[in-house]
C-alpha positions in Angstrom: 0.0 0.0 0.0 3.0 2.2 -0.2 2.4 5.7 -1.7 5.6 7.5 -0.6 4.3 10.9 -1.4 7.0 13.5 -2.1 5.1 16.2 -0.3 5.4 18.7 -3.1 3.2 20.0 -5.8 3.2 18.0 -9.1 4.5 19.6 -12.2 1.9 21.0 -14.6 2.7 18.9 -17.6 0.5 16.1 -18.7 2.0 13.7 -21.1 -0.9 11.3 -20.6 1.1 8.2 -19.5 -1.9 7.3 -17.3 -4.3 8.2 -20.0 -2.7 5.8 -22.4 -3.2 3.0 -19.9 -6.9 3.9 -19.6 -7.6 4.4 -23.2 -7.1 1.1 -25.0 -3.7 1.5 -26.6 -4.9 -0.7 -29.4 -3.1 -1.7 -32.5 -3.9 0.2 -35.7 -7.1 -0.5 -37.7 -6.7 1.0 -41.1 -8.9 1.4 -44.1 -7.8 1.9 -47.7 -6.9 5.4 -48.5 -8.9 5.4 -51.7 -12.7 5.5 -51.9 -15.6 7.7 -50.9 -15.2 9.1 -47.4 -17.6 7.8 -44.8 -19.3 10.5 -42.8 -19.5 10.4 -39.0 -22.9 9.2 -37.7 -25.0 10.7 -35.0 -26.3 8.5 -32.2 -29.8 9.7 -31.5 -30.5 11.2 -28.1 -33.4 13.1 -26.6 -33.1 16.8 -26.4 -30.0 17.3 -28.6 -27.6 15.9 -31.1 -26.3 13.2 -28.8 -23.2 11.2 -29.1 -21.7 10.6 -32.5 -20.1 7.7 -34.3 -17.2 8.3 -36.7 -16.8 6.4 -39.9 -16.5 2.6 -39.8 -12.7 2.8 -40.3 -12.3 4.9 -37.1 -14.8 2.8 -35.1 -12.6 -0.2 -35.8 -9.6 1.6 -34.3 -11.6 2.3 -31.1 -12.9 -1.3 -30.8 -9.6 -3.1 -31.6 -8.7 -5.5 -28.8 -6.1 -4.6 -26.3 -2.9 -6.6 -25.8 -2.7 -8.5 -22.5 -0.4 -7.4 -19.6 2.1 -9.7 -17.9 3.1 -9.8 -14.2 6.2 -11.9 -13.5 6.3 -14.0 -10.3 9.1 -13.4 -7.6 11.0 -16.4 -8.8 10.5 -15.4 -12.4 9.3 -18.8 -13.5 5.5 -18.1 -13.7 3.6 -15.1 -15.0 0.1 -13.9 -14.5 -1.6 -12.4 -17.6 -4.5 -10.0 -17.5 -6.5 -8.5 -20.4 -8.9 -5.6 -20.3 -12.0 -5.3 -22.4 -12.9 -2.5 -24.8 -13.7 1.0 -23.4 -16.4 1.4 -20.8 -19.8 2.9 -21.7 -20.8 6.3 -20.7 -23.3 4.7 -18.3 -20.3 3.3 -16.4 -18.3 6.5 -16.6 -21.4 8.5 -15.4 -21.7 6.6 -12.2 -21.9 8.8 -9.0 -18.5 10.3 -8.3 -17.3 12.4 -5.4 -14.6 15.1 -6.0 -13.0 15.7 -2.6 -9.6 16.9 -1.5 -8.1 16.4 -5.0 -9.4 12.9 -5.2 -12.1 11.2 -7.4 -14.0 8.7 -5.3 -16.6 6.1 -6.2 -18.9 6.2 -3.1 -20.6 2.9 -4.1 -17.3 0.9 -3.8 -15.3 3.0 -1.4 -12.5 3.2 -4.0 -10.7 5.6 -6.2 -12.7 6.2 -9.4 -11.4 4.2 -12.2 -12.9 2.6 -15.3 -10.2 0.2 -16.7 -10.4 -3.3 -15.2 -9.2 -6.6 -16.4 -11.9 -9.1 -17.2 -9.5 -12.1 -18.0 -6.8 -13.7 -15.8 -4.7 -16.7 -16.4 -1.2 -18.1 -15.6 1.7 -19.0 -17.9 4.8 -21.0 -17.3 8.0 -19.2 -18.4 9.9 -22.3 -19.4 7.5 -23.4 -22.2 4.8 -20.7 -22.4 2.0 -23.1 -21.5 -1.1 -21.4 -20.2 -3.1 -22.5 -17.1 -6.7 -21.4 -16.5 -7.9 -20.5 -13.0 -11.1 -21.9 -11.6 -13.5 -20.1 -9.2 -12.9 -16.6 -10.5 -15.7 -14.1 -9.7 -18.1 -13.3 -12.5 -18.1 -10.8 -14.0 -14.3 -10.5 -13.4 -13.2 -6.9 -12.8 -9.6 -6.7 -11.5 -8.2 -3.4 -10.4 -4.8 -4.5 -9.1 -2.9 -7.8 -8.4 0.1 -8.8 -6.3 2.2 -11.9 -5.9 2.9 -13.3 -2.4 6.6 -13.3 -1.6 6.7 -17.1 -1.7 4.7 -17.0 -5.0 2.2 -19.6 -3.7 -0.6 -17.1 -4.0 -1.7 -14.2 -6.2 -3.9 -11.6 -4.6 -6.2 -9.3 -6.6 -8.7 -6.5 -5.9 -12.1 -7.2 -7.5 -14.1 -4.0 -7.9 -17.6 -4.1 -9.4 -19.3 -0.8 -9.3 -22.8 -2.1 -10.4 -23.0 -4.2 -7.3 -21.0 -1.9 -5.1 -18.5 -4.6 -4.2 -14.8 -4.0 -3.4 -13.3 -7.4 -2.5 -9.9 -9.1 -1.9 -9.4 -12.4 -3.7 -6.5 -14.9 -3.7 -5.5 -17.5 -6.3 -3.8 -20.7 -5.0 -1.2 -21.0 -7.8 -0.5 -24.7 -7.4 -4.2 -25.6 -7.4 -5.1 -23.0 -10.0 -8.2 -21.9 -8.0 -9.5 -18.6 -6.7 -11.5 -17.7 -3.6 -12.7 -14.6 -1.9 -10.8 -13.6 1.2 -12.4 -10.3 2.2 -15.5 -8.4 1.2 -15.1 -4.8 2.2 -11.8 -3.2 1.1 -11.3 0.5 1.1 -9.1 1.6 -1.9 -9.7 5.3 -1.9 -6.0 5.8 -0.9 -3.8 3.2 -2.4 -4.3 -0.5 -3.3 -5.9 -1.4 0.1 -3.8 -4.5 0.6 -0.2 -5.8 0.7 1.3 -9.1 1.5 3.0 -9.8 4.8 6.7 -10.9 4.4 6.0 -14.5 5.5 3.2 -14.8 2.9 0.8 -16.1 5.6 -1.6 -13.2 5.3 -2.1 -9.6 4.2 -2.2 -6.1 5.6 -5.5 -4.7 4.5 -7.6 -1.5 4.8 -11.2 -2.2 5.5 -14.2 0.1 5.1 -15.4 1.8 8.2 -19.1 1.3 8.7 -21.4 4.2 9.6 -24.0 6.5 8.1 -23.0 8.8 5.2 -22.9 12.4 6.4 -25.8 14.4 5.0 -25.5 18.1 4.5 -28.5 20.0 5.5 -30.2 22.3 3.0 -29.4 25.3 5.1 -25.7 26.3 5.3 -24.2 26.3 8.8 -22.1 29.3 7.9 -19.5 30.6 5.5 -16.3 28.9 4.5 -13.5 31.0 5.9 -9.8 31.2 5.0 -7.1 33.5 6.3 -3.4 34.2 5.6 -0.7 36.2 7.4 1.8 38.6 6.0 4.8 36.7 7.4 4.1 33.5 5.6 6.3 34.7 2.7 5.8 34.0 -1.1 4.3 30.5 -1.6 3.4 28.9 -4.9 -0.3 28.1 -4.7 -1.1 25.8 -7.6 -4.5 25.8 -9.2 -5.7 22.5 -8.1 -9.2 21.1 -8.8 -11.6 18.9 -6.8 -10.7 20.6 -3.5 -12.8 20.7 -0.3 -15.2 23.6 -0.3 -16.7 23.5 3.1 -17.1 21.4 6.3 -19.7 19.2 4.7 -17.1 18.2 2.1 -14.6 17.6 4.8 -17.0 15.2 6.6 -17.7 13.3 3.4 -13.9 13.0 2.8 -13.5 11.6 6.3 -16.3 9.1 5.8 -15.0 7.7 2.5 -11.2 8.0 3.0 -11.2 6.6 6.5 -10.3 2.9 6.8 -9.7 0.3 9.5 -6.2 -1.3 9.3 -6.3 -5.1 9.8 -4.4 -8.3 9.3 -6.2 -11.0 7.4 -4.9 -14.6 7.4 -5.3 -17.0 4.5 -8.2 -18.6 6.2 -10.1 -15.3 6.3 -9.6 -14.6 10.0 -9.3 -10.8 10.4 -7.5 -9.0 13.2 -8.1 -5.2 13.5 -5.0 -3.1 14.1 -4.8 0.4 15.7 -7.8 2.7 15.2 -9.6 3.8 12.0 -8.5 6.9 10.3 -7.4 8.5 7.0 -4.2 6.6 6.3 -2.1 8.1 3.5 0.2 5.2 3.8 0.6 2.0 5.9 3.4 -0.4 5.2 4.9 -3.4 7.1 8.6 -3.7 7.8 10.6 -6.4 6.1 10.7 -8.4 9.3 7.0 -8.2 9.6 7.1 -6.8 13.2 6.3 -3.1 12.7 4.0 -0.8 10.7 5.0 2.6 9.2 1.9 4.7 9.5 1.2 8.1 7.8 -2.2 9.3 9.0 -3.8 12.5 7.7 -4.7 15.0 10.4 -7.0 18.0 10.6 -7.2 20.9 10.0 -7.9 20.4 6.3 -7.5 22.9 3.6 -9.6 24.5 0.8 -6.5 25.4 -1.2 -4.5 22.2 -1.5 -5.3 18.5 -2.0 -5.0 15.7 0.6 -1.4 15.0 -0.3 -0.5 18.4 1.4 -2.7 17.9 4.5 -1.1 17.7 7.9 0.2 14.2 8.7 1.3 12.2 11.7 4.1 9.7 11.0 4.4 6.8 13.5 5.7 3.3 13.9 3.1 0.8 15.2 3.3 -2.7 16.4 2.3 -5.2 13.7 0.9 -7.4 16.4 -1.7 -5.2 17.9 -1.3 -1.8 16.2 -0.1 0.0 19.4 2.2 3.0 19.1 5.9 2.3 19.3 7.5 5.5 18.1 6.4 8.9 16.8 8.6 9.9 13.8 7.2 13.3 12.9 4.2 15.7 12.9 4.0 17.3 9.5 2.0 20.6 9.3 -0.5 21.5 6.6 1.5 22.6 3.6 -0.4 25.3 1.7 2.0 26.1 -1.0 5.8 25.8 -1.5 8.6 28.2 -2.2 8.9 29.3 -5.9 10.6 26.8 -8.2 10.4 23.2 -9.3 13.1 22.2 -6.9 11.1 23.5 -3.9 10.0 20.9 -1.3 8.3 20.8 2.0 10.4 21.0 5.2 10.6 18.1 7.6 10.4 14.3 7.0 10.0 13.5 3.3 9.9 10.3 1.2 10.0 8.1 4.3 10.2 4.3 3.7 11.5 1.0 5.1 15.0 0.1 4.1 14.4 -3.0 1.9 17.6 -4.9 2.9 17.3 -4.5 6.7 14.8 -6.0 9.2 13.3 -2.7 10.4 15.1 0.5 9.5 13.5 3.8 8.4 15.1 6.0 5.8 13.9 9.5 4.8 15.1 12.9 3.6 14.9 16.3 5.2 15.6 19.6 3.4 18.5 21.6 4.8 17.7 24.8 2.8 14.2 25.4 4.1 12.9 23.6 1.0 13.7 26.8 -1.0 15.9 26.5 -4.1 16.5 30.2 -4.1 18.4 30.0 -0.8 22.1 29.4 -1.0 23.1 26.2 0.6 26.0 23.7 0.2 23.8 20.9 1.5 20.2 20.8 0.1 19.0 17.5 1.5 20.1 15.2 4.3 19.2 11.5 4.1 18.6 10.0 7.6 18.3 6.4 8.8 16.9 5.0 12.1 16.7 1.4 13.1 14.3 -0.4 15.5 13.7 -0.1 18.4 14.0 3.6 17.5 15.4 4.5 20.9 18.6 6.2 19.5 18.8 9.3 17.3 18.8 8.8 13.5 22.2 8.7 11.8 23.0 10.7 8.6 23.3 8.4 5.7 24.2 11.1 3.1 24.3 14.9 2.6 23.4 16.0 -0.9 24.0 19.1 -2.9 20.6 18.7 -4.7 17.3 16.9 -4.0 17.1 13.3 -2.8 15.6 11.0 -5.5 15.4 7.6 -3.9 17.6 4.6 -3.1 17.9 1.1 -4.7 18.8 -1.2 -1.9 21.2 -4.2 -2.2 23.0 -5.2 1.0 24.9 -3.6 3.9 27.8 -2.5 1.7 25.8 -1.7 -1.5 23.0 0.6 -2.3 22.5 3.2 -5.1 21.5 6.7 -4.0 20.1 9.1 -6.5 19.8 12.9 -6.4 18.6 15.5 -8.9 18.3 19.2 -9.5 15.5 20.3 -11.9 17.0 23.8 -12.6 20.1 22.4 -14.2 18.6 18.9 -15.1 21.6 17.3 -13.5 21.1 13.8 -12.0 23.7 11.9 -10.0 24.0 8.3 -8.8 26.2 7.3 -5.8 27.2 4.0 -4.5 26.9 4.0 -0.7 27.5 1.4 2.0 24.6 1.9 4.5 26.2 -0.3 7.2 29.6 1.3 6.8 29.3 4.9 7.9 33.0 5.6 7.5 33.0 4.6 3.8 32.8 7.6 1.6 30.1 7.7 -1.2 31.3 6.8 -4.6 30.0 8.7 -7.7 28.9 6.3 -10.4 27.3 8.7 -12.8 26.5 12.3 -13.4 24.7 13.7 -16.4 21.8 15.7 -17.7 18.5 14.0 -17.2 17.7 15.1 -20.8 20.9 13.5 -22.2 19.3 10.2 -23.4 22.4 9.2 -25.4 24.5 8.9 -22.3 22.0 7.3 -20.0 23.7 4.3 -18.4 20.4 2.6 -17.7 18.4 1.8 -14.6 19.5 -0.8 -12.1 17.9 -4.3 -12.4 15.7 -5.2 -9.5 14.3 -8.4 -8.1 12.0 -9.5 -5.2 13.7 -11.0 -2.2 12.2 -13.7 0.1 10.3 -11.0 2.0 8.8 -9.6 -1.2 11.0 -6.5 -1.1 12.5 -5.0 -4.2 16.3 -5.1 -4.2 19.2 -4.8 -6.6 19.9 -7.9 -8.7 23.4 -8.9 -7.8 25.5 -11.6 -9.4 26.4 -14.7 -7.2 30.0 -13.4 -6.8 28.6 -10.2 -5.4 30.7 -8.0 -7.7 28.2 -7.0 -10.4 24.8 -5.6 -10.9 22.7 -5.2 -14.1 21.5 -2.1 -16.0 18.5 -1.8 -18.3 18.5 1.1 -20.8 16.6 2.5 -23.7 19.8 2.7 -25.8 19.0 6.0 -27.3 21.2 6.8 -30.3 21.1 8.8 -33.6 19.6 5.7 -35.2 16.8 5.5 -32.7 16.2 3.6 -29.5 18.0 0.2 -29.2 17.2 -1.2 -25.7 20.0 -3.1 -23.9 21.0 -5.0 -20.8 24.5 -4.5 -19.3 26.5 -6.1 -16.5 28.3 -3.5 -14.4 31.4 -4.6 -12.5 31.3 -2.4 -9.4 35.0 -2.5 -8.8 36.4 -1.8 -12.3 33.3 0.2 -13.4 33.4 -1.6 -16.7 30.2 -2.7 -18.4 29.7 -5.8 -20.5 26.8 -5.8 -23.0 24.6 -8.8 -22.6 21.9 -7.9 -25.0 21.2 -5.1 -27.5 18.1 -4.7 -29.7 19.0 -4.8 -33.4 17.1 -4.1 -36.6 14.7 -5.0 -38.1 12.9 -5.6 -34.8 12.5 -3.6 -31.6 13.2 -5.8 -28.5 12.8 -4.6 -25.0 14.4 -6.5 -22.0 11.8 -7.1 -19.3 13.7 -9.2 -16.7 16.8 -11.4 -16.3 15.5 -14.8 -15.3 18.5 -16.0 -13.3 21.1 -14.6 -11.0 24.0 -14.8 -13.5 22.0 -13.1 -16.4 22.1 -16.1 -18.8 18.4 -16.0 -19.7 16.3 -12.9 -20.6 12.6 -12.3 -20.8 11.9 -9.7 -23.5 9.3 -8.4 -25.9 9.9 -8.3 -29.6 7.9 -6.3 -32.2 8.2 -4.9 -35.6 6.1 -2.3 -37.6 3.6 -5.0 -38.7 3.9 -7.5 -35.8 2.7 -6.6 -32.3 4.8 -7.1 -29.2 5.1 -10.7 -27.9 7.0 -12.2 -25.0 10.1 -14.2 -25.7 12.9 -15.9 -23.7 16.3 -15.3 -25.1 19.4 -17.3 -24.1 22.3 -15.0 -23.4 24.7 -17.9 -22.8 24.3 -19.2 -26.4 24.7 -16.4 -28.9 23.4 -18.6 -31.7 20.2 -19.5 -29.9 17.0 -18.1 -31.4 14.5 -16.5 -29.0 11.7 -18.7 -27.8 8.2 -17.3 -28.2 6.0 -17.5 -25.1 3.0 -15.7 -26.5 1.5 -15.4 -29.9 -0.6 -12.3 -29.8 -2.0 -11.6 -33.3 -2.4 -8.3 -35.1 -6.0 -7.5 -34.3 -6.7 -6.6 -38.0 -4.1 -8.5 -40.0 -5.6 -7.5 -43.3 -4.8 -3.9 -42.6 -1.0 -4.1 -42.4 1.4 -2.0 -44.4 1.6 1.4 -42.8 4.7 3.3 -43.9 6.7 4.7 -41.0 9.9 6.7 -41.2 12.0 8.5 -38.6 12.8 11.8 -40.4 15.5 14.3 -39.7 15.6 18.0 -40.5 17.0 21.3 -39.1 15.5 24.4 -37.5 16.5 27.8 -39.0 19.1 28.2 -36.2 20.7 24.8 -37.0 19.0 22.8 -34.2 18.5 19.2 -35.4 14.9 18.1 -35.2 13.1 14.7 -35.7 9.6 13.4 -36.3 7.9 10.2 -37.2 6.2 10.4 -40.6 3.5 7.8 -41.2 1.7 7.2 -44.4 -1.3 5.0 -45.4 -0.7 1.5 -46.8 0.3 1.4 -50.5 0.7 5.2 -50.7 3.5 6.7 -52.8 4.1 10.4 -52.9 5.8 10.1 -56.3 2.9 8.1 -57.8 -0.1 9.4 -55.9 0.8 13.0 -55.1 0.4 14.9 -51.8 -2.1 14.1 -49.1 -3.8 16.2 -46.4 -1.6 15.9 -43.3 -2.3 16.0 -39.6 0.6 17.1 -37.4 0.4 16.3 -33.7 2.9 17.6 -31.2 3.8 18.5 -27.6 6.5 21.1 -26.8 9.3 20.2 -24.4 11.7 22.4 -22.5 15.5 21.7 -22.7 18.6 23.2 -21.1 20.9 22.4 -24.0 20.6 22.4 -27.8 22.5 19.0 -27.8 19.8 17.4 -25.7 17.0 18.9 -27.7 18.5 17.5 -30.9 18.6 13.9 -29.7 16.6 11.3 -31.5 13.7 9.6 -29.7 11.6 6.5 -30.6 12.5 3.7 -33.1 11.5 3.0 -36.7 11.1 -0.7 -35.8 8.3 -0.4 -33.2 4.9 -1.9 -33.9 2.3 0.5 -35.3 0.3 0.2 -32.1 -2.1 3.0 -32.5 -5.0 3.9 -30.3 -8.0 6.1 -30.9 -6.3 8.7 -28.7 -3.4 9.5 -31.0 -3.4 11.2 -34.5 -2.3 7.9 -36.1 -6.0 6.8 -36.1 -6.5 9.1 -39.1 -4.2 6.9 -41.2 -7.4 4.8 -41.4 -9.0 7.6 -43.4 -6.1 8.1 -45.7 -4.4 11.1 -44.1 -0.7 11.5 -43.8 0.3 11.9 -40.2 3.4 13.6 -38.6 3.8 12.2 -35.1 5.7 14.0 -32.4 7.7 16.5 -34.5 10.3 18.0 -32.2 9.1 21.2 -30.5 12.1 22.0 -28.3 12.0 25.2 -26.3 15.7 25.7 -25.2 17.1 27.9 -22.5 20.8 27.3 -22.1 22.7 28.2 -19.0 20.9 30.9 -16.9 18.4 31.6 -19.7 14.8 30.7 -19.2 13.3 28.6 -22.1 9.9 30.4 -22.1 11.5 33.9 -22.6 11.8 32.9 -26.3 8.9 30.4 -26.4 7.0 31.9 -29.4 9.9 32.4 -31.8 11.3 28.9 -31.0 7.8 27.3 -31.3 7.2 29.0 -34.7 10.7 28.0 -35.9 10.0 24.4 -35.0 6.7 24.4 -36.8 8.1 26.1 -39.9 10.9 23.5 -40.1 8.4 20.6 -39.9 6.1 22.1 -42.5 9.0 22.8 -44.8 10.2 19.2 -44.5 6.9 17.4 -45.2 6.3 19.7 -48.2 9.8 19.1 -49.5 9.1 15.4 -49.4 6.0 15.8 -51.4 3.7 14.0 -49.0 1.5 17.2 -48.6 1.3 20.8 -49.6 1.0 24.0 -47.6 -2.7 24.3 -48.1 -3.7 21.0 -46.5 -2.0 20.8 -43.2 -3.7 20.7 -39.8 -2.1 21.0 -36.4 -3.3 19.4 -33.2 -2.4 18.4 -29.6 -3.7 17.5 -26.2 -3.2 19.5 -23.0 0.1 21.5 -23.5 -0.2 20.4 -27.1 -3.5 22.2 -27.3 -1.9 25.3 -25.9 0.7 25.0 -28.6 -2.0 24.5 -31.3 -3.8 27.7 -30.3 -0.5 29.7 -30.2 0.5 28.5 -33.7 -2.8 29.5 -35.1 -2.6 32.9 -33.4 0.9 33.7 -34.6 1.2 31.9 -38.0 -0.7 31.0 -41.0 1.2 27.7 -41.4 -1.9 25.6 -40.8 -5.4 25.5 -42.3 -7.0 24.1 -39.1 -6.3 23.1 -35.6 -7.6 20.5 -33.1 -7.1 21.5 -29.5 -8.0 19.1 -26.8 -8.2 19.9 -23.0 -5.9 22.8 -23.1 -5.1 26.0 -21.1 -5.1 29.2 -23.1 -4.9 32.0 -20.5 -1.8 31.8 -18.3 -3.1 34.4 -15.8 -5.4 31.6 -14.6 -2.3 29.5 -13.7 -0.4 32.3 -12.0 2.0 30.1 -9.9 3.7 28.3 -12.8 2.7 25.9 -15.5 4.4 23.0 -17.2 8.2 23.7 -16.6 7.8 27.4 -15.9 9.1 28.0 -12.4 8.4 31.8 -12.1 5.1 33.0 -10.9 3.0 35.6 -12.9 4.2 38.5 -10.8 7.9 37.6 -11.5 7.4 37.2 -15.3 4.2 39.0 -16.3 5.4 39.7 -19.8 6.2 36.0 -20.4 2.7 34.9 -19.1 1.0 37.5 -21.3 2.9 36.7 -24.5 2.5 33.0 -24.1 -1.3 33.2 -23.6 -3.1 32.6 -27.0 -6.2 34.1 -25.4 -4.5 37.5 -25.6 -4.2 37.0 -29.4 -7.6 35.4 -30.2 -8.3 38.2 -32.7 -5.4 36.9 -34.8 -6.7 33.3 -35.1 -7.9 33.3 -38.7 -8.0 29.6 -39.4 -10.6 27.2 -38.0 -10.0 25.7 -34.5 -11.9 22.8 -32.9 -11.9 22.8 -29.1 -12.7 19.6 -27.2 -12.7 19.4 -23.4 -13.9 17.1 -20.6 -16.5 18.8 -18.5 -14.9 17.2 -15.3 -11.3 17.9 -16.2 -9.3 17.4 -13.0 -5.8 18.3 -14.3 -4.1 21.2 -12.6 -4.5 24.3 -14.8 -6.7 22.9 -17.6 -10.0 24.0 -16.1 -12.9 23.5 -18.6 -13.5 27.2 -18.5 -10.2 27.6 -20.4 -11.7 26.1 -23.5 -15.1 27.8 -22.9 -13.5 31.3 -22.7 -11.2 30.7 -25.5 -14.0 29.6 -27.8 -16.1 32.6 -26.7 -13.2 34.9 -27.6 -12.7 33.4 -31.1 -16.4 33.5 -31.7 -16.9 37.1 -30.5 -13.9 38.3 -32.6 -15.4 36.7 -35.8 -13.2 33.6 -36.0 -14.2 30.1 -36.9 -14.3 27.7 -34.0 -16.3 24.8 -32.5 -16.5 23.7 -28.9 -17.3 20.2 -27.8 -17.7 19.6 -24.0 -17.8 15.9 -23.2 -20.0 15.1 -20.1 -18.4 13.2 -17.2 -15.0 13.2 -18.7 -11.7 14.1 -17.0 -8.4 15.2 -18.6 -8.2 11.9 -20.4 -11.5 10.8 -21.9 -12.7 7.3 -20.9 -16.1 6.4 -22.2 -16.5 4.7 -25.6 -19.2 7.2 -26.6 -16.9 10.1 -25.7 -14.0 8.7 -27.7 -16.2 7.9 -30.7 -17.6 11.5 -30.5 -14.0 12.9 -30.3 -13.1 11.1 -33.4 -16.3 11.9 -35.3 -15.8 15.6 -34.5 -12.2 15.6 -35.5 -12.9 13.6 -38.7 -15.6 16.1 -39.8 -13.3 19.0 -38.9 -10.5 17.7 -41.0 -12.7 16.9 -44.0 -14.2 20.4 -43.9 -10.9 22.2 -43.5 -8.1 20.3 -45.2 -10.2 17.9 -47.2 -10.8 14.2 -47.2 -7.9 11.7 -46.9 -7.4 11.3 -50.6 -4.6 12.6 -52.9 -5.0 16.3 -53.3 -6.3 17.4 -56.7 -4.2 20.1 -58.3 -6.0 23.3 -59.2 -6.0 24.0 -62.9 
């Protein structure tokens, strides 16, 4: 149930990693480019136009099956596979949902709101790929999360079924291949709600607290009051959503977020621990004797989410839940100092040391949490062992911010630190049990320098279920997994690192014409590797590769098929070109099957992008992605429109560079325009489109980019802007990577806001936004006001507000409507996806 909150405000960016998981990242469904375009269909609804269906080709993209997910067992010889169904209906997404303290809560199930559940579960042997079915699974199956027991005899999973209001804990007996319910009333509002005990004999769970739901009276009890004081200093107050608004909200939050900790044995016998409350985190020590508790305390706040509420950190007995030690009392944190390197003062990122019986480790800022304050030591990392009756010892003193530790053994752990302002990251080898041994620097680089990334350490589960470094039997080496970024594209690898000599030995490297990604070494010496392999027309499948025999072919464990094998043949090319100042840029150009620019002539093109901030031109110029990856395209991305015959330019580089002490956003607009001009010039030079048939689009910060490009250029004939922010005065304490607040950089905020230049938008723009967007800064009013401005100033725009949708859209009807609206917009502005007829 570990959350390990950083106690700081999240960055404003939204690259939609979570959204991709929610939105059926399905393989591409393509239709022939030629032929008469199919118009989107309207699904009849009372009182209005209702939800819409795009053409059949785009519907196929939405409904293409998802690939299964794999969870490897602790001993790495068995895997659990799950598969999620197609997108949920709007009836499911529109279920009652509470928006409290920055959380979305399903009151029927006492769980965090979510709509992506696995409806299939089976086991597979790693040695031969044979599948084993499981008997006794609940029907309908609706798995939120799952976890292996440390001894891998059992597999636990959380069954959440909103229609019946159930939130249950189930376990699978792996040897018997059978499932049974263990507990009926989990609370998963905060975290997974369960975790295995180190001895695998039971689980630590969070149960629902029974009691009547607080009912707010129709007559207010009084006003909601807030007050500040002048001596509080400058604090960055982010524009969060879903906050508490009054005491009635606070009582509802208490009711649904409060849980009763308990131990449940494998026979179902439950033993309550401690008292019920709002537990932000509760985790058992590796020896199973202690509990680390982080309990949320009043007073609550109307300005910040629950992650910043006051918190009491304690160590409790795992036997009876009684208090053993108070670690800290953290105050309510309403805002932080200015800057992305700002953190809260006091205990931060506290956790159990994985390789010790019961030792706590945490960080504390030594500079008041303020990056603007001069300090040689920014963070101290402290350590305290049971029985917690002696003061903590200092494990490390860092010149930047603590970024976690990978634990190995008493003389080996890897400590990480980072500093956002410079993008510098460092990794140190430390000996946690040898205080007199000086830390040893293993790597120092820019976090944006992908080419020189040595890789992340390989980790395995130990006998207690803790994640630790995978160390060779002789104790001298560890393993590193990397993306293998290079000028030729990503080539994932596995290395063995000799800790004494610092020399690496390459064990595996992905090579053309496939894209292979190492998943896990299957033995201590690294002689066998689990990986996925894919190619542009073949989806990713799991393989076992012998590393001891270079001539051995990989053995296929799974045989997932292309969901629409008759629709192969998309052309994909990683293209390179230069900005007018010499900066190297890249993009992925995708073309419909069978299309030839030379033979068929130019096509209408959709360009989809997302700007990124960089500290060096060298980092901004590095190549990302690989030309050998499978064309796995969801309805969420622009690639879906290949199904309608459009050319698509995916992720063209949009770097905004601020080297040294320069701030990237001081020159945001000229750099953004130069990036777009270079991309347009390149696709036109290649003959795949012409300057009169290019549309630009993006989501979130990409929507912000889209509106700016339409306001300041005539490069594009149309734009599609989804869930964006357009007036930066509404995000006055920073946005994306911008650290300065509005009052420190008013000119930047004003110039970067396309709302201020709505009168210059002369080309049609489609705005799409979720009515219940919960992303910081992208309030739905951003799109509503931007649309009103364009409309009032005589421009061409359309606004589509999707009911019950958040920052990422979830319902099948919403996704279909999003595609139908976008399809119609493209056909009306840049034309259908057929070769452009030259004007005579």
